[in-house]
PDB file of N, CA, C and O in Angstrom:
ATOM      1  N   MET A   1     122.086-102.355   2.170  1.00  0.00           N
ATOM      2  CA  MET A   1     122.019-103.770   2.414  1.00  0.00           C
ATOM      3  C   MET A   1     122.444-104.520   1.146  1.00  0.00           C
ATOM      4  O   MET A   1     122.097-104.114   0.037  1.00  0.00           O
ATOM      5  N   PHE A   2     123.180-105.591   1.309  1.00  0.00           N
ATOM      6  CA  PHE A   2     123.702-106.404   0.207  1.00  0.00           C
ATOM      7  C   PHE A   2     122.624-107.363  -0.275  1.00  0.00           C
ATOM      8  O   PHE A   2     122.043-108.100   0.521  1.00  0.00           O
ATOM      9  N   ASN A   3     122.353-107.354  -1.587  1.00  0.00           N
ATOM     10  CA  ASN A   3     121.334-108.225  -2.155  1.00  0.00           C
ATOM     11  C   ASN A   3     122.030-109.388  -2.866  1.00  0.00           C
ATOM     12  O   ASN A   3     122.502-109.249  -3.994  1.00  0.00           O
ATOM     13  N   PHE A   4     122.084-110.532  -2.186  1.00  0.00           N
ATOM     14  CA  PHE A   4     122.796-111.700  -2.696  1.00  0.00           C
ATOM     15  C   PHE A   4     122.218-112.194  -4.022  1.00  0.00           C
ATOM     16  O   PHE A   4     122.977-112.462  -4.953  1.00  0.00           O
ATOM     17  N   LEU A   5     120.906-112.318  -4.129  1.00  0.00           N
ATOM     18  CA  LEU A   5     120.266-112.829  -5.340  1.00  0.00           C
ATOM     19  C   LEU A   5     120.579-111.953  -6.553  1.00  0.00           C
ATOM     20  O   LEU A   5     120.863-112.465  -7.637  1.00  0.00           O
ATOM     21  N   SER A   6     120.529-110.654  -6.373  1.00  0.00           N
ATOM     22  CA  SER A   6     120.823-109.723  -7.455  1.00  0.00           C
ATOM     23  C   SER A   6     122.267-109.897  -7.933  1.00  0.00           C
ATOM     24  O   SER A   6     122.525-109.878  -9.136  1.00  0.00           O
ATOM     25  N   THR A   7     123.190-110.064  -7.019  1.00  0.00           N
ATOM     26  CA  THR A   7     124.602-110.234  -7.370  1.00  0.00           C
ATOM     27  C   THR A   7     124.822-111.541  -8.125  1.00  0.00           C
ATOM     28  O   THR A   7     125.566-111.575  -9.105  1.00  0.00           O
ATOM     29  N   VAL A   8     124.180-112.612  -7.674  1.00  0.00           N
ATOM     30  CA  VAL A   8     124.314-113.900  -8.359  1.00  0.00           C
ATOM     31  C   VAL A   8     123.781-113.806  -9.788  1.00  0.00           C
ATOM     32  O   VAL A   8     124.406-114.327 -10.712  1.00  0.00           O
ATOM     33  N   LEU A   9     122.649-113.158  -9.982  1.00  0.00           N
ATOM     34  CA  LEU A   9     122.084-113.011 -11.320  1.00  0.00           C
ATOM     35  C   LEU A   9     122.978-112.165 -12.213  1.00  0.00           C
ATOM     36  O   LEU A   9     123.121-112.460 -13.399  1.00  0.00           O
ATOM     37  N   GLU A  10     123.577-111.128 -11.665  1.00  0.00           N
ATOM     38  CA  GLU A  10     124.487-110.294 -12.449  1.00  0.00           C
ATOM     39  C   GLU A  10     125.704-111.107 -12.902  1.00  0.00           C
ATOM     40  O   GLU A  10     126.137-110.991 -14.049  1.00  0.00           O
ATOM     41  N   LEU A  11     126.249-111.923 -12.010  1.00  0.00           N
ATOM     42  CA  LEU A  11     127.401-112.753 -12.364  1.00  0.00           C
ATOM     43  C   LEU A  11     127.021-113.774 -13.432  1.00  0.00           C
ATOM     44  O   LEU A  11     127.785-114.004 -14.369  1.00  0.00           O
ATOM     45  N   LYS A  12     125.863-114.380 -13.299  1.00  0.00           N
ATOM     46  CA  LYS A  12     125.407-115.364 -14.274  1.00  0.00           C
ATOM     47  C   LYS A  12     125.259-114.724 -15.656  1.00  0.00           C
ATOM     48  O   LYS A  12     125.668-115.313 -16.656  1.00  0.00           O
ATOM     49  N   ASN A  13     124.688-113.548 -15.717  1.00  0.00           N
ATOM     50  CA  ASN A  13     124.500-112.849 -16.989  1.00  0.00           C
ATOM     51  C   ASN A  13     125.823-112.409 -17.593  1.00  0.00           C
ATOM     52  O   ASN A  13     125.961-112.382 -18.816  1.00  0.00           O
ATOM     53  N   SER A  14     126.802-112.062 -16.759  1.00  0.00           N
ATOM     54  CA  SER A  14     128.083-111.594 -17.275  1.00  0.00           C
ATOM     55  C   SER A  14     128.904-112.733 -17.863  1.00  0.00           C
ATOM     56  O   SER A  14     129.864-112.483 -18.592  1.00  0.00           O
ATOM     57  N   LYS A  15     128.547-113.979 -17.562  1.00  0.00           N
ATOM     58  CA  LYS A  15     129.276-115.133 -18.085  1.00  0.00           C
ATOM     59  C   LYS A  15     128.561-115.747 -19.289  1.00  0.00           C
ATOM     60  O   LYS A  15     128.772-116.917 -19.611  1.00  0.00           O
ATOM     61  N   ALA A  16     127.725-114.964 -19.944  1.00  0.00           N
ATOM     62  CA  ALA A  16     126.998-115.460 -21.108  1.00  0.00           C
ATOM     63  C   ALA A  16     127.993-115.944 -22.158  1.00  0.00           C
ATOM     64  O   ALA A  16     129.048-115.337 -22.342  1.00  0.00           O
ATOM     65  N   LYS A  17     127.665-117.024 -22.841  1.00  0.00           N
ATOM     66  CA  LYS A  17     128.549-117.626 -23.832  1.00  0.00           C
ATOM     67  C   LYS A  17     128.722-116.696 -25.030  1.00  0.00           C
ATOM     68  O   LYS A  17     127.761-116.111 -25.530  1.00  0.00           O
ATOM     69  N   TYR A  18     129.960-116.577 -25.471  1.00  0.00           N
ATOM     70  CA  TYR A  18     130.231-115.803 -26.675  1.00  0.00           C
ATOM     71  C   TYR A  18     129.698-116.570 -27.876  1.00  0.00           C
ATOM     72  O   TYR A  18     129.720-117.801 -27.880  1.00  0.00           O
ATOM     73  N   PRO A  19     129.222-115.868 -28.889  1.00  0.00           N
ATOM     74  CA  PRO A  19     128.721-116.567 -30.069  1.00  0.00           C
ATOM     75  C   PRO A  19     129.843-117.334 -30.769  1.00  0.00           C
ATOM     76  O   PRO A  19     130.983-116.873 -30.832  1.00  0.00           O
ATOM     77  N   GLU A  20     129.503-118.499 -31.286  1.00  0.00           N
ATOM     78  CA  GLU A  20     130.463-119.304 -32.031  1.00  0.00           C
ATOM     79  C   GLU A  20     130.022-119.377 -33.491  1.00  0.00           C
ATOM     80  O   GLU A  20     128.865-119.120 -33.824  1.00  0.00           O
ATOM     81  N   ALA A  21     130.968-119.733 -34.343  1.00  0.00           N
ATOM     82  CA  ALA A  21     130.678-119.781 -35.772  1.00  0.00           C
ATOM     83  C   ALA A  21     131.559-120.822 -36.450  1.00  0.00           C
ATOM     84  O   ALA A  21     132.582-121.249 -35.915  1.00  0.00           O
ATOM     85  N   SER A  22     131.129-121.213 -37.643  1.00  0.00           N
ATOM     86  CA  SER A  22     131.882-122.153 -38.480  1.00  0.00           C
ATOM     87  C   SER A  22     132.424-121.435 -39.707  1.00  0.00           C
ATOM     88  O   SER A  22     131.763-120.575 -40.289  1.00  0.00           O
ATOM     89  N   VAL A  23     133.642-121.808 -40.087  1.00  0.00           N
ATOM     90  CA  VAL A  23     134.259-121.307 -41.312  1.00  0.00           C
ATOM     91  C   VAL A  23     134.236-122.462 -42.314  1.00  0.00           C
ATOM     92  O   VAL A  23     134.791-123.531 -42.059  1.00  0.00           O
ATOM     93  N   ILE A  24     133.588-122.231 -43.454  1.00  0.00           N
ATOM     94  CA  ILE A  24     133.382-123.297 -44.434  1.00  0.00           C
ATOM     95  C   ILE A  24     133.949-122.884 -45.793  1.00  0.00           C
ATOM     96  O   ILE A  24     133.615-121.828 -46.331  1.00  0.00           O
ATOM     97  N   VAL A  25     134.813-123.742 -46.330  1.00  0.00           N
ATOM     98  CA  VAL A  25     135.380-123.536 -47.664  1.00  0.00           C
ATOM     99  C   VAL A  25     134.522-124.308 -48.664  1.00  0.00           C
ATOM    100  O   VAL A  25     134.134-125.450 -48.415  1.00  0.00           O
ATOM    101  N   LEU A  26     134.232-123.667 -49.802  1.00  0.00           N
ATOM    102  CA  LEU A  26     133.426-124.278 -50.863  1.00  0.00           C
ATOM    103  C   LEU A  26     134.307-124.693 -52.039  1.00  0.00           C
ATOM    104  O   LEU A  26     135.363-124.109 -52.282  1.00  0.00           O
ATOM    105  N   ASP A  27     133.853-125.701 -52.751  1.00  0.00           N
ATOM    106  CA  ASP A  27     134.556-126.162 -53.944  1.00  0.00           C
ATOM    107  C   ASP A  27     134.393-125.138 -55.065  1.00  0.00           C
ATOM    108  O   ASP A  27     133.361-124.475 -55.167  1.00  0.00           O
ATOM    109  N   ASP A  28     135.396-125.020 -55.883  1.00  0.00           N
ATOM    110  CA  ASP A  28     135.324-124.166 -57.074  1.00  0.00           C
ATOM    111  C   ASP A  28     136.156-124.812 -58.169  1.00  0.00           C
ATOM    112  O   ASP A  28     136.787-125.847 -57.951  1.00  0.00           O
ATOM    113  N   SER A  29     136.155-124.210 -59.331  1.00  0.00           N
ATOM    114  CA  SER A  29     136.859-124.812 -60.464  1.00  0.00           C
ATOM    115  C   SER A  29     138.198-124.143 -60.772  1.00  0.00           C
ATOM    116  O   SER A  29     138.810-124.433 -61.800  1.00  0.00           O
ATOM    117  N   PHE A  30     138.655-123.253 -59.893  1.00  0.00           N
ATOM    118  CA  PHE A  30     139.883-122.531 -60.227  1.00  0.00           C
ATOM    119  C   PHE A  30     140.999-122.627 -59.195  1.00  0.00           C
ATOM    120  O   PHE A  30     142.158-122.425 -59.555  1.00  0.00           O
ATOM    121  N   ASN A  31     140.711-122.924 -57.934  1.00  0.00           N
ATOM    122  CA  ASN A  31     141.781-123.082 -56.945  1.00  0.00           C
ATOM    123  C   ASN A  31     142.340-124.500 -57.003  1.00  0.00           C
ATOM    124  O   ASN A  31     141.584-125.470 -57.064  1.00  0.00           O
ATOM    125  N   THR A  32     143.658-124.615 -56.985  1.00  0.00           N
ATOM    126  CA  THR A  32     144.292-125.932 -56.998  1.00  0.00           C
ATOM    127  C   THR A  32     144.252-126.546 -55.599  1.00  0.00           C
ATOM    128  O   THR A  32     144.109-125.843 -54.599  1.00  0.00           O
ATOM    129  N   PHE A  33     144.382-127.869 -55.554  1.00  0.00           N
ATOM    130  CA  PHE A  33     144.449-128.558 -54.259  1.00  0.00           C
ATOM    131  C   PHE A  33     145.590-127.977 -53.433  1.00  0.00           C
ATOM    132  O   PHE A  33     145.435-127.700 -52.243  1.00  0.00           O
ATOM    133  N   GLN A  34     146.729-127.799 -54.076  1.00  0.00           N
ATOM    134  CA  GLN A  34     147.919-127.302 -53.363  1.00  0.00           C
ATOM    135  C   GLN A  34     147.649-125.932 -52.744  1.00  0.00           C
ATOM    136  O   GLN A  34     148.021-125.687 -51.596  1.00  0.00           O
ATOM    137  N   HIS A  35     147.006-125.040 -53.495  1.00  0.00           N
ATOM    138  CA  HIS A  35     146.726-123.696 -52.993  1.00  0.00           C
ATOM    139  C   HIS A  35     145.787-123.747 -51.785  1.00  0.00           C
ATOM    140  O   HIS A  35     146.027-123.079 -50.779  1.00  0.00           O
ATOM    141  N   VAL A  36     144.727-124.534 -51.889  1.00  0.00           N
ATOM    142  CA  VAL A  36     143.770-124.632 -50.778  1.00  0.00           C
ATOM    143  C   VAL A  36     144.467-125.195 -49.546  1.00  0.00           C
ATOM    144  O   VAL A  36     144.340-124.631 -48.459  1.00  0.00           O
ATOM    145  N   ALA A  37     145.196-126.285 -49.693  1.00  0.00           N
ATOM    146  CA  ALA A  37     145.893-126.901 -48.560  1.00  0.00           C
ATOM    147  C   ALA A  37     146.904-125.935 -47.942  1.00  0.00           C
ATOM    148  O   ALA A  37     147.004-125.844 -46.718  1.00  0.00           O
ATOM    149  N   ASN A  38     147.651-125.216 -48.776  1.00  0.00           N
ATOM    150  CA  ASN A  38     148.624-124.242 -48.254  1.00  0.00           C
ATOM    151  C   ASN A  38     147.936-123.122 -47.472  1.00  0.00           C
ATOM    152  O   ASN A  38     148.408-122.723 -46.408  1.00  0.00           O
ATOM    153  N   CYS A  39     146.827-122.622 -48.000  1.00  0.00           N
ATOM    154  CA  CYS A  39     146.091-121.555 -47.312  1.00  0.00           C
ATOM    155  C   CYS A  39     145.590-122.034 -45.951  1.00  0.00           C
ATOM    156  O   CYS A  39     145.701-121.318 -44.956  1.00  0.00           O
ATOM    157  N   LEU A  40     145.045-123.234 -45.913  1.00  0.00           N
ATOM    158  CA  LEU A  40     144.544-123.763 -44.641  1.00  0.00           C
ATOM    159  C   LEU A  40     145.679-123.890 -43.628  1.00  0.00           C
ATOM    160  O   LEU A  40     145.521-123.517 -42.466  1.00  0.00           O
ATOM    161  N   GLN A  41     146.815-124.413 -44.067  1.00  0.00           N
ATOM    162  CA  GLN A  41     147.957-124.570 -43.164  1.00  0.00           C
ATOM    163  C   GLN A  41     148.488-123.231 -42.675  1.00  0.00           C
ATOM    164  O   GLN A  41     148.874-123.100 -41.513  1.00  0.00           O
ATOM    165  N   THR A  42     148.510-122.252 -43.543  1.00  0.00           N
ATOM    166  CA  THR A  42     149.062-120.940 -43.209  1.00  0.00           C
ATOM    167  C   THR A  42     148.137-120.133 -42.302  1.00  0.00           C
ATOM    168  O   THR A  42     148.609-119.429 -41.410  1.00  0.00           O
ATOM    169  N   ILE A  43     146.836-120.228 -42.517  1.00  0.00           N
ATOM    170  CA  ILE A  43     145.889-119.328 -41.857  1.00  0.00           C
ATOM    171  C   ILE A  43     145.223-119.931 -40.618  1.00  0.00           C
ATOM    172  O   ILE A  43     145.035-119.231 -39.623  1.00  0.00           O
ATOM    173  N   ILE A  44     144.868-121.205 -40.661  1.00  0.00           N
ATOM    174  CA  ILE A  44     144.148-121.815 -39.542  1.00  0.00           C
ATOM    175  C   ILE A  44     145.151-122.314 -38.498  1.00  0.00           C
ATOM    176  O   ILE A  44     145.990-123.160 -38.809  1.00  0.00           O
ATOM    177  N   PRO A  45     145.075-121.805 -37.269  1.00  0.00           N
ATOM    178  CA  PRO A  45     146.030-122.206 -36.228  1.00  0.00           C
ATOM    179  C   PRO A  45     145.951-123.712 -35.947  1.00  0.00           C
ATOM    180  O   PRO A  45     144.866-124.290 -35.873  1.00  0.00           O
ATOM    181  N   GLY A  46     147.104-124.318 -35.796  1.00  0.00           N
ATOM    182  CA  GLY A  46     147.170-125.728 -35.451  1.00  0.00           C
ATOM    183  C   GLY A  46     146.881-126.674 -36.602  1.00  0.00           C
ATOM    184  O   GLY A  46     146.805-127.885 -36.397  1.00  0.00           O
ATOM    185  N   MET A  47     146.719-126.151 -37.801  1.00  0.00           N
ATOM    186  CA  MET A  47     146.406-126.986 -38.966  1.00  0.00           C
ATOM    187  C   MET A  47     147.688-127.639 -39.464  1.00  0.00           C
ATOM    188  O   MET A  47     148.623-126.954 -39.879  1.00  0.00           O
ATOM    189  N   ASN A  48     147.726-128.966 -39.420  1.00  0.00           N
ATOM    190  CA  ASN A  48     148.899-129.660 -39.939  1.00  0.00           C
ATOM    191  C   ASN A  48     148.673-130.047 -41.407  1.00  0.00           C
ATOM    192  O   ASN A  48     147.566-129.913 -41.929  1.00  0.00           O
ATOM    193  N   GLU A  49     149.712-130.518 -42.049  1.00  0.00           N
ATOM    194  CA  GLU A  49     149.645-130.800 -43.482  1.00  0.00           C
ATOM    195  C   GLU A  49     148.614-131.883 -43.799  1.00  0.00           C
ATOM    196  O   GLU A  49     147.849-131.743 -44.753  1.00  0.00           O
ATOM    197  N   LYS A  50     148.584-132.945 -43.023  1.00  0.00           N
ATOM    198  CA  LYS A  50     147.631-134.028 -43.289  1.00  0.00           C
ATOM    199  C   LYS A  50     146.193-133.545 -43.161  1.00  0.00           C
ATOM    200  O   LYS A  50     145.362-133.838 -44.021  1.00  0.00           O
ATOM    201  N   ARG A  51     145.895-132.815 -42.105  1.00  0.00           N
ATOM    202  CA  ARG A  51     144.528-132.312 -41.899  1.00  0.00           C
ATOM    203  C   ARG A  51     144.141-131.358 -43.036  1.00  0.00           C
ATOM    204  O   ARG A  51     143.016-131.409 -43.533  1.00  0.00           O
ATOM    205  N   ALA A  52     145.077-130.485 -43.448  1.00  0.00           N
ATOM    206  CA  ALA A  52     144.808-129.544 -44.538  1.00  0.00           C
ATOM    207  C   ALA A  52     144.460-130.304 -45.819  1.00  0.00           C
ATOM    208  O   ALA A  52     143.515-129.941 -46.519  1.00  0.00           O
ATOM    209  N   TRP A  53     145.217-131.352 -46.125  1.00  0.00           N
ATOM    210  CA  TRP A  53     144.941-132.138 -47.331  1.00  0.00           C
ATOM    211  C   TRP A  53     143.629-132.913 -47.207  1.00  0.00           C
ATOM    212  O   TRP A  53     142.871-133.006 -48.172  1.00  0.00           O
ATOM    213  N   ASP A  54     143.356-133.472 -46.018  1.00  0.00           N
ATOM    214  CA  ASP A  54     142.082-134.181 -45.811  1.00  0.00           C
ATOM    215  C   ASP A  54     140.891-133.254 -46.046  1.00  0.00           C
ATOM    216  O   ASP A  54     139.911-133.638 -46.684  1.00  0.00           O
ATOM    217  N   LEU A  55     140.986-132.031 -45.526  1.00  0.00           N
ATOM    218  CA  LEU A  55     139.897-131.065 -45.719  1.00  0.00           C
ATOM    219  C   LEU A  55     139.787-130.623 -47.174  1.00  0.00           C
ATOM    220  O   LEU A  55     138.684-130.445 -47.692  1.00  0.00           O
ATOM    221  N   THR A  56     140.919-130.448 -47.825  1.00  0.00           N
ATOM    222  CA  THR A  56     140.927-130.062 -49.238  1.00  0.00           C
ATOM    223  C   THR A  56     140.245-131.135 -50.092  1.00  0.00           C
ATOM    224  O   THR A  56     139.462-130.819 -50.987  1.00  0.00           O
ATOM    225  N   ILE A  57     140.544-132.382 -49.812  1.00  0.00           N
ATOM    226  CA  ILE A  57     139.911-133.490 -50.533  1.00  0.00           C
ATOM    227  C   ILE A  57     138.417-133.528 -50.237  1.00  0.00           C
ATOM    228  O   ILE A  57     137.613-133.789 -51.133  1.00  0.00           O
ATOM    229  N   LYS A  58     138.040-133.270 -48.986  1.00  0.00           N
ATOM    230  CA  LYS A  58     136.613-133.246 -48.629  1.00  0.00           C
ATOM    231  C   LYS A  58     135.887-132.141 -49.397  1.00  0.00           C
ATOM    232  O   LYS A  58     134.773-132.349 -49.877  1.00  0.00           O
ATOM    233  N   VAL A  59     136.509-130.976 -49.513  1.00  0.00           N
ATOM    234  CA  VAL A  59     135.907-129.886 -50.291  1.00  0.00           C
ATOM    235  C   VAL A  59     135.654-130.354 -51.721  1.00  0.00           C
ATOM    236  O   VAL A  59     134.583-130.113 -52.277  1.00  0.00           O
ATOM    237  N   ASP A  60     136.639-131.019 -52.311  1.00  0.00           N
ATOM    238  CA  ASP A  60     136.503-131.481 -53.689  1.00  0.00           C
ATOM    239  C   ASP A  60     135.415-132.552 -53.830  1.00  0.00           C
ATOM    240  O   ASP A  60     134.628-132.515 -54.776  1.00  0.00           O
ATOM    241  N   LYS A  61     135.370-133.486 -52.911  1.00  0.00           N
ATOM    242  CA  LYS A  61     134.435-134.620 -53.014  1.00  0.00           C
ATOM    243  C   LYS A  61     132.998-134.255 -52.653  1.00  0.00           C
ATOM    244  O   LYS A  61     132.060-134.737 -53.288  1.00  0.00           O
ATOM    245  N   THR A  62     132.813-133.399 -51.630  1.00  0.00           N
ATOM    246  CA  THR A  62     131.462-133.126 -51.121  1.00  0.00           C
ATOM    247  C   THR A  62     130.958-131.714 -51.433  1.00  0.00           C
ATOM    248  O   THR A  62     129.777-131.417 -51.251  1.00  0.00           O
ATOM    249  N   GLY A  63     131.854-130.854 -51.900  1.00  0.00           N
ATOM    250  CA  GLY A  63     131.447-129.493 -52.240  1.00  0.00           C
ATOM    251  C   GLY A  63     131.741-128.463 -51.171  1.00  0.00           C
ATOM    252  O   GLY A  63     131.704-127.261 -51.434  1.00  0.00           O
ATOM    253  N   SER A  64     132.039-128.935 -49.944  1.00  0.00           N
ATOM    254  CA  SER A  64     132.368-127.988 -48.874  1.00  0.00           C
ATOM    255  C   SER A  64     132.993-128.735 -47.704  1.00  0.00           C
ATOM    256  O   SER A  64     132.886-129.957 -47.597  1.00  0.00           O
ATOM    257  N   ALA A  65     133.654-127.970 -46.824  1.00  0.00           N
ATOM    258  CA  ALA A  65     134.190-128.541 -45.592  1.00  0.00           C
ATOM    259  C   ALA A  65     134.317-127.447 -44.545  1.00  0.00           C
ATOM    260  O   ALA A  65     134.756-126.331 -44.827  1.00  0.00           O
ATOM    261  N   GLU A  66     133.922-127.798 -43.332  1.00  0.00           N
ATOM    262  CA  GLU A  66     134.139-126.892 -42.209  1.00  0.00           C
ATOM    263  C   GLU A  66     135.619-126.990 -41.834  1.00  0.00           C
ATOM    264  O   GLU A  66     136.110-128.061 -41.480  1.00  0.00           O
ATOM    265  N   VAL A  67     136.317-125.861 -41.917  1.00  0.00           N
ATOM    266  CA  VAL A  67     137.760-125.877 -41.654  1.00  0.00           C
ATOM    267  C   VAL A  67     138.116-125.325 -40.288  1.00  0.00           C
ATOM    268  O   VAL A  67     139.238-125.506 -39.816  1.00  0.00           O
ATOM    269  N   TRP A  68     137.166-124.651 -39.647  1.00  0.00           N
ATOM    270  CA  TRP A  68     137.400-124.121 -38.306  1.00  0.00           C
ATOM    271  C   TRP A  68     136.060-123.813 -37.656  1.00  0.00           C
ATOM    272  O   TRP A  68     135.107-123.417 -38.327  1.00  0.00           O
ATOM    273  N   ARG A  69     135.999-124.003 -36.330  1.00  0.00           N
ATOM    274  CA  ARG A  69     134.806-123.648 -35.557  1.00  0.00           C
ATOM    275  C   ARG A  69     135.276-123.068 -34.225  1.00  0.00           C
ATOM    276  O   ARG A  69     136.170-123.607 -33.573  1.00  0.00           O
ATOM    277  N   GLY A  70     134.653-121.960 -33.843  1.00  0.00           N
ATOM    278  CA  GLY A  70     135.009-121.346 -32.571  1.00  0.00           C
ATOM    279  C   GLY A  70     134.418-119.957 -32.451  1.00  0.00           C
ATOM    280  O   GLY A  70     133.380-119.652 -33.038  1.00  0.00           O
ATOM    281  N   ASN A  71     135.083-119.131 -31.692  1.00  0.00           N
ATOM    282  CA  ASN A  71     134.660-117.766 -31.412  1.00  0.00           C
ATOM    283  C   ASN A  71     134.344-117.009 -32.708  1.00  0.00           C
ATOM    284  O   ASN A  71     135.114-117.051 -33.667  1.00  0.00           O
ATOM    285  N   LEU A  72     133.202-116.320 -32.719  1.00  0.00           N
ATOM    286  CA  LEU A  72     132.746-115.599 -33.913  1.00  0.00           C
ATOM    287  C   LEU A  72     133.782-114.610 -34.427  1.00  0.00           C
ATOM    288  O   LEU A  72     134.004-114.515 -35.634  1.00  0.00           O
ATOM    289  N   GLU A  73     134.407-113.884 -33.536  1.00  0.00           N
ATOM    290  CA  GLU A  73     135.394-112.880 -33.954  1.00  0.00           C
ATOM    291  C   GLU A  73     136.573-113.534 -34.681  1.00  0.00           C
ATOM    292  O   GLU A  73     137.022-113.032 -35.711  1.00  0.00           O
ATOM    293  N   GLN A  74     137.071-114.649 -34.150  1.00  0.00           N
ATOM    294  CA  GLN A  74     138.166-115.379 -34.804  1.00  0.00           C
ATOM    295  C   GLN A  74     137.688-115.949 -36.133  1.00  0.00           C
ATOM    296  O   GLN A  74     138.418-115.919 -37.124  1.00  0.00           O
ATOM    297  N   ALA A  75     136.456-116.472 -36.156  1.00  0.00           N
ATOM    298  CA  ALA A  75     135.898-117.031 -37.393  1.00  0.00           C
ATOM    299  C   ALA A  75     135.873-115.975 -38.487  1.00  0.00           C
ATOM    300  O   ALA A  75     136.206-116.258 -39.638  1.00  0.00           O
ATOM    301  N   GLU A  76     135.480-114.761 -38.130  1.00  0.00           N
ATOM    302  CA  GLU A  76     135.439-113.675 -39.112  1.00  0.00           C
ATOM    303  C   GLU A  76     136.832-113.381 -39.657  1.00  0.00           C
ATOM    304  O   GLU A  76     136.998-113.130 -40.851  1.00  0.00           O
ATOM    305  N   LEU A  77     137.831-113.413 -38.779  1.00  0.00           N
ATOM    306  CA  LEU A  77     139.208-113.163 -39.202  1.00  0.00           C
ATOM    307  C   LEU A  77     139.689-114.245 -40.174  1.00  0.00           C
ATOM    308  O   LEU A  77     140.205-113.923 -41.244  1.00  0.00           O
ATOM    309  N   TYR A  78     139.528-115.515 -39.817  1.00  0.00           N
ATOM    310  CA  TYR A  78     139.980-116.606 -40.683  1.00  0.00           C
ATOM    311  C   TYR A  78     139.212-116.613 -42.001  1.00  0.00           C
ATOM    312  O   TYR A  78     139.790-116.861 -43.060  1.00  0.00           O
ATOM    313  N   HIS A  79     137.920-116.341 -41.936  1.00  0.00           N
ATOM    314  CA  HIS A  79     137.090-116.285 -43.146  1.00  0.00           C
ATOM    315  C   HIS A  79     137.636-115.221 -44.093  1.00  0.00           C
ATOM    316  O   HIS A  79     137.819-115.481 -45.282  1.00  0.00           O
ATOM    317  N   GLU A  80     137.892-114.045 -43.579  1.00  0.00           N
ATOM    318  CA  GLU A  80     138.397-112.941 -44.396  1.00  0.00           C
ATOM    319  C   GLU A  80     139.774-113.265 -44.978  1.00  0.00           C
ATOM    320  O   GLU A  80     140.041-112.972 -46.143  1.00  0.00           O
ATOM    321  N   GLN A  81     140.645-113.868 -44.169  1.00  0.00           N
ATOM    322  CA  GLN A  81     141.988-114.208 -44.648  1.00  0.00           C
ATOM    323  C   GLN A  81     141.938-115.261 -45.754  1.00  0.00           C
ATOM    324  O   GLN A  81     142.650-115.144 -46.751  1.00  0.00           O
ATOM    325  N   LEU A  82     141.108-116.279 -45.586  1.00  0.00           N
ATOM    326  CA  LEU A  82     140.980-117.306 -46.621  1.00  0.00           C
ATOM    327  C   LEU A  82     140.375-116.714 -47.891  1.00  0.00           C
ATOM    328  O   LEU A  82     140.824-117.013 -48.997  1.00  0.00           O
ATOM    329  N   PHE A  83     139.365-115.881 -47.727  1.00  0.00           N
ATOM    330  CA  PHE A  83     138.728-115.216 -48.872  1.00  0.00           C
ATOM    331  C   PHE A  83     139.742-114.348 -49.618  1.00  0.00           C
ATOM    332  O   PHE A  83     139.761-114.325 -50.849  1.00  0.00           O
ATOM    333  N   SER A  84     140.583-113.636 -48.867  1.00  0.00           N
ATOM    334  CA  SER A  84     141.569-112.744 -49.501  1.00  0.00           C
ATOM    335  C   SER A  84     142.629-113.520 -50.279  1.00  0.00           C
ATOM    336  O   SER A  84     143.300-112.949 -51.138  1.00  0.00           O
ATOM    337  N   LYS A  85     142.788-114.810 -49.991  1.00  0.00           N
ATOM    338  CA  LYS A  85     143.723-115.669 -50.739  1.00  0.00           C
ATOM    339  C   LYS A  85     143.054-116.295 -51.954  1.00  0.00           C
ATOM    340  O   LYS A  85     143.682-117.060 -52.686  1.00  0.00           O
ATOM    341  N   GLY A  86     141.761-115.967 -52.173  1.00  0.00           N
ATOM    342  CA  GLY A  86     141.066-116.436 -53.359  1.00  0.00           C
ATOM    343  C   GLY A  86     140.199-117.658 -53.156  1.00  0.00           C
ATOM    344  O   GLY A  86     139.593-118.144 -54.112  1.00  0.00           O
ATOM    345  N   LEU A  87     140.120-118.176 -51.921  1.00  0.00           N
ATOM    346  CA  LEU A  87     139.270-119.335 -51.689  1.00  0.00           C
ATOM    347  C   LEU A  87     137.801-118.928 -51.752  1.00  0.00           C
ATOM    348  O   LEU A  87     137.437-117.807 -51.397  1.00  0.00           O
ATOM    349  N   THR A  88     136.968-119.857 -52.208  1.00  0.00           N
ATOM    350  CA  THR A  88     135.530-119.621 -52.272  1.00  0.00           C
ATOM    351  C   THR A  88     134.949-120.022 -50.920  1.00  0.00           C
ATOM    352  O   THR A  88     135.092-121.162 -50.479  1.00  0.00           O
ATOM    353  N   MET A  89     134.295-119.068 -50.275  1.00  0.00           N
ATOM    354  CA  MET A  89     133.842-119.252 -48.902  1.00  0.00           C
ATOM    355  C   MET A  89     132.326-119.190 -48.797  1.00  0.00           C
ATOM    356  O   MET A  89     131.669-118.392 -49.466  1.00  0.00           O
ATOM    357  N   ALA A  90     131.787-120.050 -47.944  1.00  0.00           N
ATOM    358  CA  ALA A  90     130.374-119.947 -47.583  1.00  0.00           C
ATOM    359  C   ALA A  90     130.235-118.800 -46.584  1.00  0.00           C
ATOM    360  O   ALA A  90     131.206-118.459 -45.909  1.00  0.00           O
ATOM    361  N   PRO A  91     129.053-118.198 -46.475  1.00  0.00           N
ATOM    362  CA  PRO A  91     128.861-117.203 -45.416  1.00  0.00           C
ATOM    363  C   PRO A  91     129.154-117.839 -44.052  1.00  0.00           C
ATOM    364  O   PRO A  91     128.934-119.034 -43.857  1.00  0.00           O
ATOM    365  N   ILE A  92     129.641-117.043 -43.132  1.00  0.00           N
ATOM    366  CA  ILE A  92     129.918-117.554 -41.788  1.00  0.00           C
ATOM    367  C   ILE A  92     128.621-118.067 -41.183  1.00  0.00           C
ATOM    368  O   ILE A  92     127.591-117.393 -41.215  1.00  0.00           O
ATOM    369  N   GLU A  93     128.694-119.276 -40.628  1.00  0.00           N
ATOM    370  CA  GLU A  93     127.528-119.878 -39.992  1.00  0.00           C
ATOM    371  C   GLU A  93     127.660-119.781 -38.486  1.00  0.00           C
ATOM    372  O   GLU A  93     128.571-120.364 -37.898  1.00  0.00           O
ATOM    373  N   LYS A  94     126.750-119.042 -37.857  1.00  0.00           N
ATOM    374  CA  LYS A  94     126.745-118.977 -36.395  1.00  0.00           C
ATOM    375  C   LYS A  94     126.197-120.288 -35.852  1.00  0.00           C
ATOM    376  O   LYS A  94     125.203-120.813 -36.353  1.00  0.00           O
ATOM    377  N   THR A  95     126.855-120.811 -34.821  1.00  0.00           N
ATOM    378  CA  THR A  95     126.422-122.080 -34.234  1.00  0.00           C
ATOM    379  C   THR A  95     125.906-121.899 -32.824  1.00  0.00           C
ATOM    380  O   THR A  95     125.501-122.870 -32.185  1.00  0.00           O
TER     381      THR A  95
END
């Protein structure tokens, strides 16, 4: 016999939201504005030059800026790529 309630619950559980995370760049005393902006443009999808510079300035003025938010797996990739270019990164923040 087909159990409708059981099937509905299984479908609901299978659509559980994937974890999301934030990628945050921190201010430091050794990366240039140009380097930070270039890294953001190169690594973060859809990042245009103006947005990259706005975020770079925010990092300098406030000490940090969230440069990307989304799927945890993608966040880990962008975090690692930015870190490998020498940027100072905050730990990934799950949201």
